[in-house]
VEXPAKE-908410 format. One record per residue (C-alpha): z, x, y; residue number from 1. Coordinates in nm, 4 decimals. Layout:
<nodes>
- pz_px_py_pos
- Z_X_Y_NUM
...
</nodes>
This chain:
<nodes>
- pz_px_py_pos
- 5.3440_4.2822_-1.2500_1
- 5.7090_4.1854_-1.2793_2
- 5.7884_3.8324_-1.1573_3
- 6.1407_3.7137_-1.0765_4
- 6.2354_3.3489_-1.1259_5
- 6.5170_3.2689_-0.8821_6
- 6.6956_2.9541_-0.9990_7
- 6.9021_2.8659_-0.6925_8
- 7.1636_2.6049_-0.5999_9
- 7.0959_2.5039_-0.2371_10
- 7.3034_2.2785_-0.0150_11
- 7.0976_2.0135_0.1613_12
- 7.0472_2.1073_0.5256_13
- 7.2347_2.4392_0.5087_14
- 6.9360_2.6430_0.6216_15
- 7.1259_2.9640_0.6944_16
- 7.3233_2.9474_0.3708_17
- 7.0160_2.8666_0.1629_18
- 6.8211_3.1510_0.3244_19
- 7.1053_3.3863_0.2386_20
- 7.0917_3.2804_-0.1280_21
- 6.7176_3.3539_-0.1291_22
- 6.7736_3.6887_0.0415_23
- 7.0490_3.7906_-0.2029_24
- 6.8244_3.7067_-0.4979_25
- 6.5352_3.8937_-0.3343_26
- 6.7373_4.2146_-0.2978_27
- 6.8446_4.1906_-0.6624_28
- 6.4880_4.1221_-0.7738_29
- 6.3503_4.4115_-0.5687_30
- 6.6096_4.6457_-0.7177_31
- 6.4930_4.5354_-1.0631_32
- 6.1331_4.6253_-0.9768_33
- 5.9929_4.2738_-0.9233_34
- 5.6717_4.2360_-0.7238_35
- 5.6837_3.8563_-0.6804_36
- 5.9795_3.6156_-0.6661_37
- 5.9613_3.2389_-0.7137_38
- 6.2092_2.9967_-0.5589_39
- 6.2333_2.6173_-0.6102_40
- 6.0661_2.3354_-0.4183_41
- 6.2163_2.2901_-0.0682_42
- 6.4404_2.5891_-0.1365_43
- 6.5084_2.6537_0.2331_44
- 6.6347_2.2983_0.2957_45
- 6.7455_2.1914_-0.0509_46
- 6.5779_1.9038_-0.2313_47
- 6.5663_1.6209_-0.1385_48
- 6.6438_1.6479_0.2351_49
- 6.5519_1.2795_0.2788_50
- 6.5531_1.1545_0.6394_51
- 6.6554_1.4916_0.7805_52
- 6.2799_1.5435_0.7673_53
- 6.2405_1.2786_1.0381_54
- 6.4272_1.4976_1.2865_55
- 6.1839_1.7325_1.4694_56
- 6.4714_1.9709_1.5416_57
- 6.5364_2.0081_1.1693_58
- 6.1707_2.0851_1.0945_59
- 6.1635_2.3434_1.3729_60
- 6.4878_2.4986_1.2485_61
- 6.3295_2.5376_0.9034_62
- 6.0364_2.7250_1.0569_63
- 6.2687_2.9500_1.2587_64
- 6.4819_3.0227_0.9523_65
- 6.1709_3.1056_0.7481_66
- 6.0515_3.3488_1.0142_67
- 6.3857_3.5297_1.0120_68
- 6.3937_3.5322_0.6315_69
- 6.0486_3.6931_0.6232_70
- 6.1732_3.9744_0.8484_71
- 6.4842_4.0287_0.6339_72
- 6.3170_4.0409_0.2907_73
- 6.3011_4.3794_0.1169_74
- 5.9669_4.5609_0.1481_75
- 5.7333_4.5518_-0.1472_76
- 5.8457_4.2058_-0.2642_77
- 5.6408_3.8907_-0.2112_78
- 5.8437_3.5677_-0.2147_79
- 5.7353_3.2049_-0.2497_80
- 5.9741_2.9784_-0.0568_81
- 5.9792_2.5981_-0.0444_82
- 5.9856_2.4231_0.2938_83
- 5.8214_2.1439_0.4958_84
- 5.5457_2.2235_0.7433_85
- 5.3738_2.0171_1.0152_86
- 5.0470_1.8468_0.9288_87
- 4.8268_1.9340_1.2265_88
- 4.5765_1.6605_1.1331_89
- 4.8308_1.3791_1.1347_90
- 4.7368_1.2408_1.4768_91
- 4.3634_1.2532_1.4077_92
- 4.3676_1.1269_1.0496_93
- 4.6599_0.8833_1.0689_94
- 4.8471_1.0807_0.8012_95
- 5.2157_1.1615_0.7655_96
- 5.3254_1.4406_0.9964_97
- 5.4509_1.6838_0.7302_98
- 5.3414_1.8655_0.4173_99
- 5.5730_1.9534_0.1286_100
- 5.4920_2.3237_0.1325_101
- 5.5342_2.6585_-0.0349_102
- 5.5063_2.9621_0.1921_103
- 5.4196_3.3145_0.0801_104
- 5.6396_3.5629_0.2653_105
- 5.5515_3.9333_0.2480_106
- 5.5560_4.2406_0.4742_107
- 5.7831_4.0661_0.7220_108
- 5.5448_3.7792_0.7834_109
- 5.4326_3.4336_0.6798_110
- 5.1181_3.5215_0.4862_111
- 4.9930_3.1908_0.3488_112
- 5.0916_2.8234_0.3028_113
- 5.0329_2.5927_0.0066_114
- 5.0879_2.2173_0.0145_115
- 5.1870_1.9653_-0.2515_116
- 4.8957_1.7528_-0.3690_117
- 5.0575_1.4785_-0.5785_118
- 5.3355_1.2804_-0.4101_119
- 5.5610_1.0779_-0.6440_120
- 5.6967_0.7422_-0.5268_121
- 5.8686_0.6220_-0.8457_122
- 6.2356_0.6228_-0.9463_123
- 6.4314_0.8440_-0.7015_124
- 6.1215_1.0067_-0.5537_125
- 6.0037_0.9085_-0.2067_126
- 5.7644_1.1878_-0.1086_127
- 5.5125_0.9467_0.0418_128
- 5.7745_0.8427_0.2991_129
- 5.7605_1.1879_0.4583_130
- 5.4607_1.3865_0.3413_131
- 5.0827_1.3761_0.3467_132
- 4.9071_1.4698_0.0217_133
- 4.7009_1.7866_0.0450_134
- 4.3439_1.7766_-0.0807_135
- 4.2664_2.1458_-0.1395_136
- 4.3661_2.3807_-0.4168_137
- 4.6409_2.6354_-0.3661_138
- 4.5686_2.9914_-0.4745_139
- 4.6363_3.3467_-0.3595_140
- 4.5632_3.6967_-0.4877_141
- 4.8421_3.9472_-0.5436_142
- 4.7697_4.2916_-0.6867_143
- 4.4354_4.1647_-0.8131_144
- 4.5775_3.8594_-0.9960_145
- 4.4575_3.5137_-0.8879_146
- 4.7716_3.2991_-0.8836_147
- 4.7507_2.9206_-0.8638_148
- 5.0396_2.7447_-0.6890_149
- 5.1585_2.3971_-0.7861_150
- 5.4592_2.2045_-0.6606_151
- 5.6614_1.9900_-0.9032_152
- 5.4601_1.6674_-0.9530_153
- 5.1310_1.8598_-0.9358_154
- 5.1802_1.9457_-1.3040_155
- 5.2794_1.5957_-1.4210_156
- 4.9322_1.4416_-1.4392_157
- 4.7692_1.5782_-1.7542_158
- 4.5802_1.2874_-1.9102_159
- 4.5618_1.4677_-2.2460_160
- 4.9406_1.4921_-2.2658_161
- 5.0318_1.1526_-2.1171_162
- 4.7342_0.9537_-2.2399_163
- 4.6544_0.8480_-1.8839_164
- 4.6449_0.9703_-1.5256_165
- 4.8816_0.8456_-1.2567_166
- 4.6750_1.0147_-0.9847_167
- 4.3033_1.0724_-0.9392_168
- 4.3427_1.4495_-0.9049_169
- 4.4611_1.6978_-1.1645_170
- 4.5560_2.0096_-0.9633_171
- 4.5993_2.2233_-1.2726_172
- 4.2495_2.1438_-1.3952_173
- 4.1095_2.2190_-1.0483_174
- 4.2843_2.5576_-1.0360_175
- 4.1546_2.6428_-1.3808_176
- 3.7976_2.5647_-1.2736_177
- 3.8382_2.7825_-0.9636_178
- 3.9378_3.0853_-1.1690_179
- 4.3167_3.1006_-1.1500_180
- 4.4570_3.3588_-1.3907_181
- 4.8202_3.2529_-1.3739_182
- 4.9932_2.9310_-1.2658_183
- 5.3308_2.8995_-1.0943_184
- 5.5123_2.5713_-1.0413_185
- 5.8020_2.5386_-0.7973_186
- 6.0165_2.2316_-0.8637_187
- 6.3237_2.0365_-0.7585_188
- 6.3224_1.8221_-1.0711_189
- 6.6333_1.6061_-1.1278_190
- 6.8051_1.5960_-1.4647_191
- 6.8048_1.3058_-1.7050_192
- 6.9190_1.3100_-2.0663_193
- 6.6628_1.4743_-2.2930_194
- 6.4246_1.5596_-2.0075_195
- 6.4055_1.9337_-2.0734_196
- 6.2463_1.8824_-2.4148_197
- 5.9805_1.6654_-2.2530_198
- 5.9272_1.9192_-1.9749_199
- 5.8841_2.2070_-2.2166_200
- 5.6432_2.0092_-2.4338_201
- 5.4336_1.9207_-2.1273_202
- 5.4313_2.2748_-1.9875_203
- 5.3506_2.4269_-2.3262_204
- 5.0602_2.1854_-2.3674_205
- 4.9275_2.2720_-2.0199_206
- 4.9428_2.6478_-2.0817_207
- 4.7704_2.6105_-2.4164_208
- 4.5063_2.3655_-2.2914_209
- 4.3921_2.5877_-2.0050_210
- 4.4771_2.9227_-2.1696_211
- 4.6761_3.0187_-1.8623_212
- 5.0235_3.1738_-1.8396_213
- 5.2545_2.9281_-1.6658_214
- 5.5826_2.9940_-1.4852_215
- 5.8108_2.7073_-1.3825_216
- 6.1143_2.7461_-1.1552_217
- 6.3533_2.4566_-1.1049_218
- 6.6392_2.3977_-0.8639_219
- 6.9902_2.3772_-1.0041_220
- 7.2878_2.1884_-0.8682_221
- 7.4184_1.8527_-0.7592_222
- 7.3023_1.6914_-0.4352_223
- 7.4592_1.3477_-0.3828_224
- 7.3648_1.1356_-0.6859_225
- 7.1013_1.3778_-0.8192_226
- 7.1685_1.6703_-1.0505_227
- 6.9075_1.9386_-1.1145_228
- 6.9559_2.1276_-1.4386_229
- 6.7578_2.4445_-1.3734_230
- 6.6292_2.5445_-1.7191_231
- 6.3375_2.7319_-1.5584_232
- 6.0797_2.8485_-1.8142_233
- 5.7675_3.0541_-1.8696_234
- 5.4932_3.0049_-2.1296_235
- 5.2168_3.2439_-2.2337_236
- 4.8527_3.1472_-2.2797_237
- 4.9183_3.0207_-2.6309_238
- 5.1815_2.7806_-2.4995_239
- 5.4650_2.9844_-2.6508_240
- 5.7960_2.9913_-2.4659_241
- 5.8647_3.3485_-2.3526_242
- 6.1469_3.2967_-2.1017_243
- 6.4101_3.0364_-2.0210_244
- 6.6821_3.0503_-1.7569_245
- 7.0280_2.9045_-1.8054_246
- 7.0874_2.5319_-1.7929_247
- 7.3192_2.3940_-1.5226_248
- 7.3892_2.7362_-1.3687_249
- 7.2228_2.9657_-1.1130_250
- 7.0144_3.2384_-1.2714_251
- 6.7691_3.5150_-1.1946_252
- 6.5379_3.6051_-1.4793_253
- 6.2220_3.8120_-1.5120_254
- 5.8799_3.7853_-1.6733_255
- 5.6336_4.0713_-1.7083_256
- 5.2576_4.0172_-1.6727_257
- 5.0984_4.2709_-1.9058_258
- 4.8245_4.4745_-1.7360_259
- 4.6157_4.4989_-2.0513_260
- 4.5973_4.1303_-2.1440_261
- 4.7031_3.9518_-1.8254_262
- 4.9395_3.7476_-2.0430_263
- 5.3184_3.7217_-2.0314_264
- 5.5383_3.9527_-2.2341_265
- 5.8366_3.8190_-2.4251_266
- 6.1426_3.7794_-2.2086_267
- 6.4948_3.6404_-2.2418_268
- 6.5401_3.2843_-2.3662_269
- 6.8721_3.1261_-2.2727_270
- 7.0023_2.8614_-2.5146_271
- 7.0104_2.4945_-2.4214_272
- 7.3149_2.2658_-2.4611_273
- 7.3367_2.1530_-2.8227_274
- 7.2821_1.7775_-2.8191_275
- 7.2799_1.4961_-2.5647_276
- 7.6599_1.4812_-2.5389_277
- 7.6733_1.8510_-2.4504_278
- 7.3970_1.8001_-2.1924_279
- 7.5707_1.5047_-2.0329_280
- 7.9020_1.6892_-2.0219_281
- 7.7467_1.9915_-1.8486_282
- 7.5568_1.7702_-1.6038_283
- 7.8605_1.5628_-1.5085_284
- 8.0822_1.8680_-1.4611_285
- 7.8204_2.0274_-1.2368_286
- 7.7703_1.7011_-1.0475_287
- 8.1413_1.6638_-0.9700_288
- 8.1875_2.0306_-0.8838_289
- 7.8946_2.0377_-0.6412_290
- 7.9644_1.6979_-0.4850_291
- 8.3205_1.8048_-0.4084_292
- 8.2269_2.1536_-0.2886_293
- 7.9299_2.0467_-0.0765_294
- 8.1280_1.7599_0.0824_295
- 8.4233_1.9842_0.1643_296
- 8.6744_1.8665_-0.0991_297
- 8.8834_2.0968_-0.3157_298
- 9.1085_1.8383_-0.4831_299
- 9.0562_1.5036_-0.6532_300
- 9.2701_1.2010_-0.7358_301
- 9.2098_0.9671_-1.0302_302
- 9.3778_0.6481_-1.1463_303
- 9.4853_0.7022_-1.5078_304
- 9.5015_0.3742_-1.6983_305
- 9.5350_0.5121_-2.0484_306
- 9.1778_0.3991_-2.1143_307
- 8.8829_0.6025_-2.2303_308
- 8.6845_0.5929_-1.9050_309
- 8.9575_0.7433_-1.6880_310
- 9.0314_0.9932_-1.9656_311
- 8.6741_1.1232_-1.9632_312
- 8.6608_1.1379_-1.5833_313
- 8.9901_1.3275_-1.5749_314
- 8.8578_1.5791_-1.8287_315
- 8.5374_1.6256_-1.6287_316
- 8.7276_1.6694_-1.3022_317
- 8.9701_1.9174_-1.4571_318
- 8.6828_2.1304_-1.5817_319
- 8.4922_2.1027_-1.2543_320
- 8.7784_2.1642_-1.0108_321
- 9.0620_2.3176_-1.2116_322
- 9.3813_2.1554_-1.3404_323
- 9.5778_2.2469_-1.0270_324
- 9.3330_2.0487_-0.8160_325
- 9.3466_1.7149_-0.9991_326
- 9.6113_1.4445_-0.9519_327
- 9.6390_1.1619_-1.2015_328
- 9.8103_0.8444_-1.0785_329
- 9.9682_0.5994_-1.3247_330
- 10.0054_0.2494_-1.1786_331
- 10.1550_0.0299_-1.4518_332
- 10.1916_-0.3452_-1.4047_333
- 10.4048_-0.5889_-1.6059_334
- 10.0952_-0.6359_-1.8264_335
- 10.0526_-0.2655_-1.9024_336
- 10.1316_-0.1769_-2.2604_337
- 10.3746_0.1004_-2.3448_338
- 10.1044_0.2840_-2.5382_339
- 9.8726_0.2875_-2.2344_340
- 10.1376_0.4575_-2.0228_341
- 10.2092_0.7052_-2.3027_342
- 9.8382_0.7682_-2.3624_343
- 9.7831_0.8454_-1.9942_344
- 10.0815_1.0821_-1.9903_345
- 9.9648_1.2561_-2.3092_346
- 9.6186_1.3018_-2.1632_347
- 9.7597_1.4545_-1.8447_348
- 9.9730_1.6920_-2.0520_349
- 9.6705_1.7991_-2.2575_350
- 9.4687_1.8647_-1.9422_351
- 9.7565_2.0288_-1.7582_352
- 9.7188_1.8073_-1.4511_353
- 9.9946_1.6736_-1.2285_354
- 10.0778_1.3009_-1.2378_355
- 10.2547_1.0489_-1.0193_356
- 10.3763_0.7060_-1.1343_357
- 10.3521_0.4166_-0.8890_358
- 10.4500_0.0881_-1.0602_359
- 10.2860_-0.2122_-0.8948_360
- 10.5075_-0.4986_-1.0189_361
- 10.6928_-0.5443_-0.6891_362
- 10.3640_-0.5370_-0.4949_363
- 10.2242_-0.8067_-0.7223_364
- 10.5302_-1.0229_-0.6505_365
- 10.4699_-0.9794_-0.2786_366
- 10.1175_-1.1168_-0.3177_367
- 10.2463_-1.4038_-0.5324_368
- 10.4932_-1.4988_-0.2587_369
- 10.2301_-1.4723_0.0137_370
- 9.9870_-1.6959_-0.1753_371
- 10.2513_-1.9334_-0.3169_372
- 10.1642_-2.2277_-0.0915_373
- 9.7880_-2.1691_-0.0779_374
- 9.7538_-2.1197_-0.4550_375
- 9.9975_-2.3967_-0.5473_376
- 9.8708_-2.6210_-0.8262_377
- 9.6128_-2.3687_-0.9477_378
- 9.6158_-2.1617_-1.2652_379
- 9.6348_-1.7835_-1.2958_380
- 9.2776_-1.6509_-1.3052_381
- 9.0285_-1.3940_-1.1848_382
- 9.1636_-1.3912_-0.8278_383
- 9.5092_-1.2861_-0.9447_384
- 9.3643_-1.0337_-1.1911_385
- 9.1564_-0.8757_-0.9165_386
- 9.4582_-0.8493_-0.6859_387
- 9.6104_-0.6061_-0.9361_388
- 9.2975_-0.3925_-0.9300_389
- 9.2872_-0.4039_-0.5503_390
- 9.6514_-0.3009_-0.5248_391
- 9.5688_0.0028_-0.7347_392
- 9.2578_0.0714_-0.5295_393
- 9.4587_0.0628_-0.2066_394
- 9.7193_0.3006_-0.3452_395
- 9.4551_0.5489_-0.4558_396
- 9.2749_0.5297_-0.1223_397
- 9.6023_0.5875_0.0622_398
- 9.6645_0.9022_-0.1422_399
- 9.3083_1.0206_-0.0832_400
- 9.3422_0.9601_0.2935_401
- 9.6882_1.1133_0.3218_402
- 9.6144_1.4378_0.1422_403
- 9.2376_1.4748_0.1872_404
- 9.1578_1.4269_-0.1812_405
- 8.8292_1.3041_-0.3240_406
- 8.8891_0.9756_-0.5078_407
- 8.6873_0.9635_-0.8286_408
- 8.6139_0.6147_-0.9589_409
- 8.6010_0.5732_-1.3336_410
- 8.3744_0.2755_-1.4099_411
- 8.0983_0.3228_-1.6678_412
- 7.7373_0.1999_-1.6615_413
- 7.7977_-0.0955_-1.8938_414
- 8.0626_-0.2325_-1.6581_415
- 7.8517_-0.1628_-1.3490_416
- 7.5567_-0.3438_-1.5072_417
- 7.7406_-0.6692_-1.5732_418
- 7.9892_-0.6563_-1.2863_419
- 8.2964_-0.6006_-1.5036_420
- 8.4582_-0.4200_-1.2126_421
- 8.6398_-0.5161_-0.8921_422
- 8.5108_-0.4589_-0.5411_423
- 8.7729_-0.2821_-0.3267_424
- 8.9704_-0.2200_-0.6453_425
- 8.8650_0.0000_-0.9360_426
- 8.5273_0.0495_-0.7603_427
- 8.7001_0.2356_-0.4744_428
- 8.6071_0.6000_-0.4495_429
- 8.3937_0.8723_-0.3017_430
- 8.2037_0.9390_-0.6252_431
- 8.1430_0.7272_-0.9356_432
- 8.1415_0.9987_-1.1993_433
- 8.0260_0.8065_-1.5097_434
- 7.8476_0.5140_-1.3444_435
- 7.5287_0.6107_-1.5324_436
- 7.6982_0.6616_-1.8701_437
- 7.7035_0.3557_-2.1022_438
- 8.0340_0.2722_-2.2682_439
- 7.9130_0.3678_-2.6157_440
- 7.8066_0.7061_-2.4810_441
- 8.1489_0.7494_-2.3153_442
- 8.3009_0.7248_-2.6635_443
- 8.0421_0.9680_-2.8020_444
- 8.1135_1.2277_-2.5327_445
- 8.4890_1.2001_-2.5876_446
- 8.4498_1.2465_-2.9630_447
- 8.2225_1.5446_-2.9003_448
- 8.4730_1.6838_-2.6515_449
- 8.7563_1.6641_-2.9018_450
- 8.5410_1.8500_-3.1534_451
- 8.5092_2.1413_-2.9072_452
- 8.8785_2.2144_-2.8559_453
- 8.8744_2.4861_-3.1201_454
- 8.6722_2.6961_-2.8696_455
- 8.8070_2.5947_-2.5281_456
- 8.6315_2.8820_-2.3468_457
- 8.3017_2.7063_-2.4073_458
- 8.4282_2.4189_-2.1926_459
- 8.5764_2.6424_-1.9230_460
- 8.9252_2.5193_-2.0024_461
- 9.2214_2.7566_-1.9953_462
- 9.4299_2.5689_-2.2494_463
- 9.6357_2.8012_-2.4644_464
- 9.6926_2.6915_-2.7278_465
- 9.4459_2.4012_-2.7239_466
- 9.5785_2.0565_-2.8135_467
- 9.4773_1.9083_-3.1468_468
- 9.2744_1.6550_-2.9481_469
- 9.1924_1.6843_-2.5803_470
- 9.1543_1.3078_-2.5510_471
- 9.4527_1.1483_-2.7325_472
- 9.3183_0.9751_-3.0471_473
- 9.4774_0.6431_-2.9544_474
- 9.2679_0.6290_-2.6363_475
- 8.9538_0.6468_-2.8506_476
- 9.0743_0.4191_-3.1295_477
- 9.2319_0.1269_-2.9418_478
- 9.0302_-0.1745_-2.8215_479
- 8.9304_-0.1272_-2.4548_480
- 9.1220_-0.3440_-2.2077_481
- 9.1678_-0.3820_-1.8328_482
- 9.5235_-0.5089_-1.9045_483
- 9.5195_-0.7569_-1.6180_484
- 9.6817_-1.0323_-1.8247_485
- 9.8780_-1.0447_-2.1525_486
- 9.6829_-0.9432_-2.4627_487
- 9.3566_-0.8984_-2.2727_488
- 9.0696_-0.6983_-2.4255_489
- 8.7198_-0.6393_-2.2844_490
- 8.5579_-0.8398_-2.5626_491
- 8.7291_-1.1540_-2.4309_492
- 8.4668_-1.1466_-2.1544_493
- 8.1860_-0.9312_-2.2909_494
- 7.9896_-0.8855_-2.6130_495
- 8.0892_-0.5852_-2.8229_496
- 7.9769_-0.2697_-2.6440_497
- 7.7263_-0.1692_-2.9117_498
- 7.5538_-0.5065_-2.8655_499
- 7.5873_-0.5009_-2.4855_500
- 7.4562_-0.1467_-2.4486_501
- 7.1544_-0.2140_-2.6694_502
- 7.0648_-0.5215_-2.4623_503
- 7.1139_-0.3267_-2.1393_504
- 6.9030_-0.0372_-2.2644_505
- 6.6182_-0.2730_-2.3538_506
- 6.6471_-0.4568_-2.0230_507
- 6.7037_-0.1664_-1.7826_508
- 6.5339_0.1327_-1.9438_509
- 6.2645_-0.0192_-2.1639_510
- 6.1855_-0.3116_-1.9292_511
- 6.1670_-0.5492_-2.2243_512
- 6.1240_-0.9209_-2.1679_513
- 6.3793_-1.1864_-2.2502_514
- 6.1743_-1.2805_-2.5584_515
- 6.1399_-0.9172_-2.6732_516
- 6.5151_-0.8609_-2.6621_517
- 6.5767_-1.1736_-2.8707_518
- 6.3044_-1.0686_-3.1132_519
- 6.4915_-0.7390_-3.1591_520
- 6.7741_-0.9380_-3.3201_521
- 7.0002_-1.0438_-3.0346_522
- 7.1252_-1.3992_-2.9904_523
- 6.9529_-1.5900_-2.7111_524
- 7.2832_-1.7130_-2.5690_525
- 7.4213_-1.3594_-2.5418_526
- 7.0987_-1.2241_-2.3899_527
- 7.0956_-1.5058_-2.1343_528
- 7.4552_-1.4350_-2.0367_529
- 7.3982_-1.0594_-2.0041_530
- 7.0825_-1.0979_-1.7936_531
- 7.2649_-1.3442_-1.5655_532
- 7.5546_-1.1032_-1.5233_533
- 7.3221_-0.8146_-1.4388_534
- 7.1453_-1.0226_-1.1722_535
- 7.4660_-1.1671_-1.0257_536
- 7.6309_-0.8246_-0.9956_537
- 7.3708_-0.6693_-0.7694_538
- 7.5853_-0.7231_-0.4578_539
- 7.8604_-0.5151_-0.6151_540
- 7.6290_-0.2267_-0.6940_541
- 7.5102_-0.2163_-0.3314_542
- 7.8715_-0.1507_-0.2297_543
- 7.9598_0.0984_-0.5029_544
- 8.0191_0.4687_-0.4350_545
- 7.7322_0.7040_-0.5219_546
- 7.7075_0.7596_-0.8959_547
- 7.5823_1.0711_-1.0734_548
- 7.2370_1.0090_-1.2228_549
- 7.2046_1.1306_-1.5835_550
- 6.9529_0.8826_-1.7283_551
- 6.5965_0.7906_-1.6392_552
- 6.7090_0.4610_-1.4783_553
- 7.0323_0.4765_-1.2809_554
- 7.1995_0.2326_-1.0406_555
- 7.1341_0.4515_-0.7381_556
- 6.8527_0.5588_-0.5094_557
- 6.5946_0.4743_-0.7747_558
- 6.7258_0.1193_-0.8326_559
- 6.5873_-0.1215_-0.5724_560
- 6.6680_-0.4747_-0.6817_561
- 6.7211_-0.7669_-0.4408_562
- 7.0606_-0.9351_-0.4137_563
- 6.9325_-1.2819_-0.3246_564
- 6.6800_-1.3524_-0.5983_565
- 6.5508_-1.6472_-0.7973_566
- 6.4538_-1.4252_-1.0910_567
- 6.7519_-1.4849_-1.3194_568
- 6.8103_-1.5252_-1.6911_569
- 6.7875_-1.9025_-1.6551_570
- 6.4479_-1.8747_-1.4869_571
- 6.3230_-1.6258_-1.7456_572
- 6.4443_-1.8448_-2.0321_573
- 6.2756_-2.1494_-1.8814_574
- 5.9477_-1.9647_-1.8360_575
- 5.9661_-1.8393_-2.1944_576
- 6.0141_-2.1945_-2.3192_577
- 5.7213_-2.3196_-2.1097_578
- 5.4982_-2.0404_-2.2361_579
- 5.5851_-2.1075_-2.6000_580
- 5.5185_-2.4796_-2.5503_581
- 5.1752_-2.4242_-2.3943_582
- 4.8921_-2.4459_-2.6529_583
- 4.6840_-2.1315_-2.6865_584
- 4.3170_-2.1954_-2.5904_585
- 4.0808_-2.1914_-2.8868_586
</nodes>
């Protein structure tokens, strides 16, 4: 049996368009001699459809679209399609009204339904909000082969691999006991840095543990803040990788089930991005491209400060949308250094993007005159600094409104964490491209990017000849600065970024305590200040544009912290002191 793995890029809610993508892949798979085709989780609606699932008309439209798709599929090909289906027991049992389902379409009809058993509620996942968990195993027989069906999270509960269970059931173990001969998993798994290695290790372990061939298909594409990387795979009974689809691109690949052994034959293995920086670059480019395309934008505008953050965002946007579709705006103030203006211009020249210069000195004077009486007797401070940022934000928003451009904000994760950003200023935008990329990683990606310019085709640039450095070296080498007052650098207000990012990683990703972070070698005063800044900046993050998620803990749909909270660094420090002063019982 030849099985096609259709790695598709759906648009949330575009039922007709998504069905057409499935149909196109099905015709190609049938022409290649495939008997079965796999598509990702919720492939008819796109994943995650979120509260669209609360609209009965949307659920009905999915069913109608599925019925038409079944009639249109080529004969001789069975297709597994992801959708949501009504839970007929919901009124009797008090359960949620829907199942997260996979439907087997064949011979023009809906042949069988399979429902997700394990419903994740952590990080960005909210399945329990919409779906009821199914209690029965999912299996069907095709050409004499007993095929077990799992949906995304159903495979992420192997106590041997994880050392524990997060759910009482293990669907894979249940399918094995019921005689499944092959397992398929249909997923909409979002990307985070390094996740594919973990996925492949887990899937390999599962195939080897149960001595079952395992095929995994994943969605690809950006949907709001989430990016799915694809990287669909297949493993034989020994847990050996026999097939891998492309990363961060649609793909249609094939795996053959050998009639003699019932195992998988060797197929094509696409390479993975080489290193975390390459992964992040590919993810961010895809995220920007899809966000713009799926929201109806073809062009983007970016404020170019001459700093490293705006440089990286400009490079990402140029790759995602094309140089002709990116406008860089230089907005120098009296505090802007000559080298910053030159660096921004050099960057734009390297990228081949158009620029406009809008000096803001006269606008700053207008604000000074307006506030002259009210601010009399006070010293220049944060209010005046933020006015500069808000002037720039207004100018960029005006350009975006006037010409229908997507405004890309350029703040990084380190700044977002501690609030080193201005509401209604540099936080303005429709998409925060690097809001989940720490400052130290911004530098790492830029250095990696400059190392790639000898082979520009690998980055989808059409730069001939390529510049010696895509990101001007001075942008990377100079101390970072917002340039909102004379001689200002970021480290006037913040710890060095290597120190800050390590503290933030321990606090946000590793969930370490105040005491643990200090024990790791950080000064208590600095830790206290950073934790306070993170807590105090929550109100800003609630008002930020959506940011592309590329780590396992992003400031987005998976981050649910209160704004008004008594759990601050001061409280944590006090509790730590009380605990250390309390005698340990003998």
